[in-house]
Jmol script that loads the backbone (N, CA, C; Angstrom):
load data "model"
ATOM      1  N   UNK A   1     -15.093  -5.071   9.409  1.00  0.00           N
ATOM      2  CA  UNK A   1     -14.832  -6.058   8.369  1.00  0.00           C
ATOM      3  C   UNK A   1     -13.537  -6.290   7.512  1.00  0.00           C
ATOM      4  N   UNK A   2     -12.941  -7.214   7.619  1.00  0.00           N
ATOM      5  CA  UNK A   2     -11.420  -6.904   6.601  1.00  0.00           C
ATOM      6  C   UNK A   2     -11.949  -7.768   5.231  1.00  0.00           C
ATOM      7  N   UNK A   3     -10.957  -6.866   4.292  1.00  0.00           N
ATOM      8  CA  UNK A   3     -11.113  -7.196   3.368  1.00  0.00           C
ATOM      9  C   UNK A   3     -10.088  -8.654   2.621  1.00  0.00           C
ATOM     10  N   UNK A   4     -10.477  -9.633   2.058  1.00  0.00           N
ATOM     11  CA  UNK A   4      -9.798 -10.496   1.361  1.00  0.00           C
ATOM     12  C   UNK A   4      -9.540 -10.313   0.050  1.00  0.00           C
ATOM     13  N   UNK A   5      -8.022  -9.691   0.122  1.00  0.00           N
ATOM     14  CA  UNK A   5      -7.861  -9.411  -1.444  1.00  0.00           C
ATOM     15  C   UNK A   5      -6.895 -10.020  -1.838  1.00  0.00           C
ATOM     16  N   UNK A   6      -6.657 -10.249  -3.208  1.00  0.00           N
ATOM     17  CA  UNK A   6      -5.527 -10.639  -3.940  1.00  0.00           C
ATOM     18  C   UNK A   6      -4.849  -9.720  -4.518  1.00  0.00           C
ATOM     19  N   UNK A   7      -3.690  -9.241  -4.296  1.00  0.00           N
ATOM     20  CA  UNK A   7      -2.537  -8.167  -4.881  1.00  0.00           C
ATOM     21  C   UNK A   7      -2.087  -8.723  -6.291  1.00  0.00           C
ATOM     22  N   UNK A   8      -1.513  -7.810  -6.762  1.00  0.00           N
ATOM     23  CA  UNK A   8      -1.025  -8.430  -8.407  1.00  0.00           C
ATOM     24  C   UNK A   8      -0.097  -6.860  -8.416  1.00  0.00           C
ATOM     25  N   UNK A   9       0.985  -6.777  -9.038  1.00  0.00           N
ATOM     26  CA  UNK A   9       1.989  -5.880  -9.226  1.00  0.00           C
ATOM     27  C   UNK A   9       2.559  -5.519  -8.177  1.00  0.00           C
ATOM     28  N   UNK A  10       3.354  -6.023  -7.460  1.00  0.00           N
ATOM     29  CA  UNK A  10       3.687  -5.902  -5.919  1.00  0.00           C
ATOM     30  C   UNK A  10       5.094  -5.293  -6.196  1.00  0.00           C
ATOM     31  N   UNK A  11       5.500  -3.876  -5.506  1.00  0.00           N
ATOM     32  CA  UNK A  11       6.546  -3.380  -5.431  1.00  0.00           C
ATOM     33  C   UNK A  11       7.179  -2.844  -4.430  1.00  0.00           C
ATOM     34  N   UNK A  12       8.199  -2.959  -4.344  1.00  0.00           N
ATOM     35  CA  UNK A  12       9.007  -2.805  -3.026  1.00  0.00           C
ATOM     36  C   UNK A  12       9.577  -1.318  -3.007  1.00  0.00           C
ATOM     37  N   UNK A  13       9.376  -0.322  -2.118  1.00  0.00           N
ATOM     38  CA  UNK A  13      10.006   0.645  -1.993  1.00  0.00           C
ATOM     39  C   UNK A  13      10.404   0.690  -0.437  1.00  0.00           C
ATOM     40  N   UNK A  14      11.816   0.546  -0.553  1.00  0.00           N
ATOM     41  CA  UNK A  14      12.295   0.658   0.916  1.00  0.00           C
ATOM     42  C   UNK A  14      11.803   0.011   2.204  1.00  0.00           C
ATOM     43  N   UNK A  15      11.233   0.197   2.841  1.00  0.00           N
ATOM     44  CA  UNK A  15       9.886  -0.683   3.771  1.00  0.00           C
ATOM     45  C   UNK A  15       8.478  -1.076   3.287  1.00  0.00           C
ATOM     46  N   UNK A  16       8.123  -0.243   2.524  1.00  0.00           N
ATOM     47  CA  UNK A  16       6.742  -0.313   1.603  1.00  0.00           C
ATOM     48  C   UNK A  16       6.901  -1.669   0.525  1.00  0.00           C
ATOM     49  N   UNK A  17       5.524  -1.757   0.566  1.00  0.00           N
ATOM     50  CA  UNK A  17       5.222  -2.399  -0.545  1.00  0.00           C
ATOM     51  C   UNK A  17       4.037  -1.679  -1.191  1.00  0.00           C
ATOM     52  N   UNK A  18       4.015  -1.534  -2.473  1.00  0.00           N
ATOM     53  CA  UNK A  18       2.988  -0.908  -3.187  1.00  0.00           C
ATOM     54  C   UNK A  18       2.336  -1.889  -3.923  1.00  0.00           C
ATOM     55  N   UNK A  19       1.037  -2.165  -4.050  1.00  0.00           N
ATOM     56  CA  UNK A  19       0.116  -3.297  -5.122  1.00  0.00           C
ATOM     57  C   UNK A  19      -1.143  -2.719  -5.244  1.00  0.00           C
ATOM     58  N   UNK A  20      -1.490  -3.478  -6.278  1.00  0.00           N
ATOM     59  CA  UNK A  20      -2.672  -3.372  -7.084  1.00  0.00           C
ATOM     60  C   UNK A  20      -3.994  -4.779  -6.799  1.00  0.00           C
ATOM     61  N   UNK A  21      -4.890  -4.190  -6.483  1.00  0.00           N
ATOM     62  CA  UNK A  21      -5.963  -5.041  -5.881  1.00  0.00           C
ATOM     63  C   UNK A  21      -7.456  -4.612  -6.337  1.00  0.00           C
ATOM     64  N   UNK A  22      -8.273  -5.565  -6.440  1.00  0.00           N
ATOM     65  CA  UNK A  22      -9.707  -4.859  -6.393  1.00  0.00           C
ATOM     66  C   UNK A  22     -10.572  -4.766  -5.593  1.00  0.00           C
ATOM     67  N   UNK A  23     -11.070  -3.715  -5.042  1.00  0.00           N
ATOM     68  CA  UNK A  23     -12.156  -3.547  -3.875  1.00  0.00           C
ATOM     69  C   UNK A  23     -13.413  -4.554  -4.178  1.00  0.00           C
ATOM     70  N   UNK A  24     -13.937  -4.619  -3.212  1.00  0.00           N
ATOM     71  CA  UNK A  24     -15.381  -5.524  -3.001  1.00  0.00           C
ATOM     72  C   UNK A  24     -16.195  -5.068  -4.362  1.00  0.00           C
ATOM     73  N   UNK A  25     -15.855  -3.896  -4.685  1.00  0.00           N
ATOM     74  CA  UNK A  25     -17.263  -3.346  -5.811  1.00  0.00           C
ATOM     75  C   UNK A  25     -16.387  -3.364  -7.192  1.00  0.00           C
ATOM     76  N   UNK A  26     -15.329  -4.250  -7.173  1.00  0.00           N
ATOM     77  CA  UNK A  26     -14.582  -4.289  -8.506  1.00  0.00           C
ATOM     78  C   UNK A  26     -13.974  -3.017  -9.210  1.00  0.00           C
ATOM     79  N   UNK A  27     -13.368  -2.118  -8.011  1.00  0.00           N
ATOM     80  CA  UNK A  27     -12.675  -1.057  -8.933  1.00  0.00           C
ATOM     81  C   UNK A  27     -11.304  -1.287  -8.597  1.00  0.00           C
ATOM     82  N   UNK A  28     -10.611  -0.855  -9.198  1.00  0.00           N
ATOM     83  CA  UNK A  28      -9.148  -1.172  -8.984  1.00  0.00           C
ATOM     84  C   UNK A  28      -8.563  -0.025  -8.043  1.00  0.00           C
ATOM     85  N   UNK A  29      -7.525  -0.628  -7.081  1.00  0.00           N
ATOM     86  CA  UNK A  29      -7.530   0.190  -5.898  1.00  0.00           C
ATOM     87  C   UNK A  29      -5.870  -0.263  -6.091  1.00  0.00           C
ATOM     88  N   UNK A  30      -5.058   0.815  -5.427  1.00  0.00           N
ATOM     89  CA  UNK A  30      -3.488   0.673  -5.060  1.00  0.00           C
ATOM     90  C   UNK A  30      -3.356   1.050  -3.899  1.00  0.00           C
ATOM     91  N   UNK A  31      -2.716  -0.228  -3.067  1.00  0.00           N
ATOM     92  CA  UNK A  31      -2.344   0.530  -1.520  1.00  0.00           C
ATOM     93  C   UNK A  31      -1.071  -0.023  -1.330  1.00  0.00           C
ATOM     94  N   UNK A  32      -0.707   1.217  -0.671  1.00  0.00           N
ATOM     95  CA  UNK A  32       0.640   1.409  -0.108  1.00  0.00           C
ATOM     96  C   UNK A  32       0.699   1.161   1.540  1.00  0.00           C
ATOM     97  N   UNK A  33       2.031  -0.173   1.848  1.00  0.00           N
ATOM     98  CA  UNK A  33       1.330  -0.442   3.323  1.00  0.00           C
ATOM     99  C   UNK A  33       3.246  -0.711   3.835  1.00  0.00           C
ATOM    100  N   UNK A  34       3.277  -0.314   5.085  1.00  0.00           N
ATOM    101  CA  UNK A  34       4.762  -0.326   5.623  1.00  0.00           C
ATOM    102  C   UNK A  34       4.834  -1.861   6.024  1.00  0.00           C
ATOM    103  N   UNK A  35       5.848  -2.371   5.520  1.00  0.00           N
ATOM    104  CA  UNK A  35       6.397  -3.800   6.249  1.00  0.00           C
ATOM    105  C   UNK A  35       7.183  -3.801   7.954  1.00  0.00           C
ATOM    106  N   UNK A  36       7.859  -2.870   7.742  1.00  0.00           N
ATOM    107  CA  UNK A  36       8.306  -2.314   9.090  1.00  0.00           C
ATOM    108  C   UNK A  36       7.675  -3.072  10.691  1.00  0.00           C
ATOM    109  N   UNK A  37       8.672  -3.565  11.359  1.00  0.00           N
ATOM    110  CA  UNK A  37       7.834  -4.461  12.568  1.00  0.00           C
ATOM    111  C   UNK A  37       6.931  -3.049  13.588  1.00  0.00           C
ATOM    112  N   UNK A  38       5.908  -3.453  13.596  1.00  0.00           N
ATOM    113  CA  UNK A  38       5.202  -2.642  14.846  1.00  0.00           C
ATOM    114  C   UNK A  38       4.772  -1.431  14.212  1.00  0.00           C
ATOM    115  N   UNK A  39       4.639  -1.453  12.958  1.00  0.00           N
ATOM    116  CA  UNK A  39       4.500  -0.229  12.050  1.00  0.00           C
ATOM    117  C   UNK A  39       2.877  -0.335  11.331  1.00  0.00           C
ATOM    118  N   UNK A  40       1.644  -0.090  11.644  1.00  0.00           N
ATOM    119  CA  UNK A  40       0.673  -0.065  11.143  1.00  0.00           C
ATOM    120  C   UNK A  40       0.290   0.812   9.766  1.00  0.00           C
ATOM    121  N   UNK A  41       0.738   1.345   9.092  1.00  0.00           N
ATOM    122  CA  UNK A  41       0.596   2.359   7.820  1.00  0.00           C
ATOM    123  C   UNK A  41       0.020   1.771   6.765  1.00  0.00           C
ATOM    124  N   UNK A  42      -0.839   1.711   6.484  1.00  0.00           N
ATOM    125  CA  UNK A  42      -1.578   1.677   4.978  1.00  0.00           C
ATOM    126  C   UNK A  42      -2.570   2.528   4.388  1.00  0.00           C
ATOM    127  N   UNK A  43      -2.534   2.439   3.396  1.00  0.00           N
ATOM    128  CA  UNK A  43      -3.510   3.396   2.656  1.00  0.00           C
ATOM    129  C   UNK A  43      -3.531   3.079   1.104  1.00  0.00           C
ATOM    130  N   UNK A  44      -5.045   3.552   0.886  1.00  0.00           N
ATOM    131  CA  UNK A  44      -5.584   2.828  -0.432  1.00  0.00           C
ATOM    132  C   UNK A  44      -5.668   4.009  -1.379  1.00  0.00           C
ATOM    133  N   UNK A  45      -5.109   4.296  -2.730  1.00  0.00           N
ATOM    134  CA  UNK A  45      -5.219   5.093  -3.301  1.00  0.00           C
ATOM    135  C   UNK A  45      -5.574   5.136  -4.540  1.00  0.00           C
ATOM    136  N   UNK A  46      -6.557   5.751  -5.120  1.00  0.00           N
ATOM    137  CA  UNK A  46      -7.342   5.140  -6.908  1.00  0.00           C
ATOM    138  C   UNK A  46      -6.125   5.154  -7.736  1.00  0.00           C
ATOM    139  N   UNK A  47      -5.223   5.608  -7.545  1.00  0.00           N
ATOM    140  CA  UNK A  47      -4.259   5.454  -9.154  1.00  0.00           C
ATOM    141  C   UNK A  47      -2.718   5.117  -8.326  1.00  0.00           C
ATOM    142  N   UNK A  48      -1.784   4.442  -9.375  1.00  0.00           N
ATOM    143  CA  UNK A  48      -0.629   4.434  -8.889  1.00  0.00           C
ATOM    144  C   UNK A  48       0.229   4.943  -8.863  1.00  0.00           C
ATOM    145  N   UNK A  49       0.441   6.332  -9.553  1.00  0.00           N
ATOM    146  CA  UNK A  49       0.807   7.671  -9.368  1.00  0.00           C
ATOM    147  C   UNK A  49       0.493   8.177  -8.424  1.00  0.00           C
ATOM    148  N   UNK A  50      -0.287   8.138  -7.165  1.00  0.00           N
ATOM    149  CA  UNK A  50      -0.799   8.815  -5.918  1.00  0.00           C
ATOM    150  C   UNK A  50      -0.232   7.886  -5.018  1.00  0.00           C
ATOM    151  N   UNK A  51      -0.023   6.380  -5.433  1.00  0.00           N
ATOM    152  CA  UNK A  51       0.425   5.560  -4.227  1.00  0.00           C
ATOM    153  C   UNK A  51       2.033   5.483  -4.386  1.00  0.00           C
ATOM    154  N   UNK A  52       2.464   5.780  -5.320  1.00  0.00           N
ATOM    155  CA  UNK A  52       3.983   5.574  -5.258  1.00  0.00           C
ATOM    156  C   UNK A  52       4.856   6.635  -4.521  1.00  0.00           C
ATOM    157  N   UNK A  53       4.444   7.816  -4.908  1.00  0.00           N
ATOM    158  CA  UNK A  53       5.309   9.104  -4.251  1.00  0.00           C
ATOM    159  C   UNK A  53       4.851   9.077  -2.436  1.00  0.00           C
ATOM    160  N   UNK A  54       3.638   8.314  -2.377  1.00  0.00           N
ATOM    161  CA  UNK A  54       3.233   8.118  -0.975  1.00  0.00           C
ATOM    162  C   UNK A  54       4.340   7.189  -0.345  1.00  0.00           C
ATOM    163  N   UNK A  55       4.518   6.364  -1.067  1.00  0.00           N
ATOM    164  CA  UNK A  55       5.697   5.566  -0.414  1.00  0.00           C
ATOM    165  C   UNK A  55       7.055   5.502  -0.426  1.00  0.00           C
ATOM    166  N   UNK A  56       7.128   6.800  -1.239  1.00  0.00           N
ATOM    167  CA  UNK A  56       8.660   7.044  -1.457  1.00  0.00           C
ATOM    168  C   UNK A  56       8.744   8.399  -0.028  1.00  0.00           C
ATOM    169  N   UNK A  57       7.935   8.963   0.159  1.00  0.00           N
ATOM    170  CA  UNK A  57       7.908   9.723   1.035  1.00  0.00           C
ATOM    171  C   UNK A  57       7.762   9.636   2.436  1.00  0.00           C
ATOM    172  N   UNK A  58       7.699   8.140   2.946  1.00  0.00           N
ATOM    173  CA  UNK A  58       7.271   7.765   4.191  1.00  0.00           C
ATOM    174  C   UNK A  58       8.039   7.715   5.157  1.00  0.00           C
ATOM    175  N   UNK A  59       8.117   7.967   5.958  1.00  0.00           N
ATOM    176  CA  UNK A  59       9.411   7.891   7.005  1.00  0.00           C
ATOM    177  C   UNK A  59       8.751   7.270   8.261  1.00  0.00           C
ATOM    178  N   UNK A  60       9.590   6.232   8.894  1.00  0.00           N
ATOM    179  CA  UNK A  60       9.214   5.708   9.946  1.00  0.00           C
ATOM    180  C   UNK A  60       9.624   5.989  10.790  1.00  0.00           C
ATOM    181  N   UNK A  61       9.310   6.802  12.220  1.00  0.00           N
ATOM    182  CA  UNK A  61      10.016   7.258  13.315  1.00  0.00           C
ATOM    183  C   UNK A  61      10.595   5.869  14.104  1.00  0.00           C
ATOM    184  N   UNK A  62      12.079   6.238  14.383  1.00  0.00           N
ATOM    185  CA  UNK A  62      12.867   5.637  14.735  1.00  0.00           C
ATOM    186  C   UNK A  62      12.501   5.072  16.297  1.00  0.00           C
ATOM    187  N   UNK A  63      12.530   3.991  16.885  1.00  0.00           N
ATOM    188  CA  UNK A  63      12.415   3.436  18.168  1.00  0.00           C
ATOM    189  C   UNK A  63      13.395   3.102  18.951  1.00  0.00           C
TER     190      UNK A  63
END
end "model"
wireframe off; spacefill off
backbone 0.3
color backbone group
């Protein structure tokens, strides 16, 4: 089941976007998602301090 989220506080770090939203239980979650073509990387974190380093260290393989 996909989540219908309203993102706020969106920051772009290279090809990734780090944003903040609430999950289905009302808890604040921070998401890092790659916006490069044909990439499926995204991950949820409990704190923004964990999401931003993950975005900075993500490397997309060259195709």
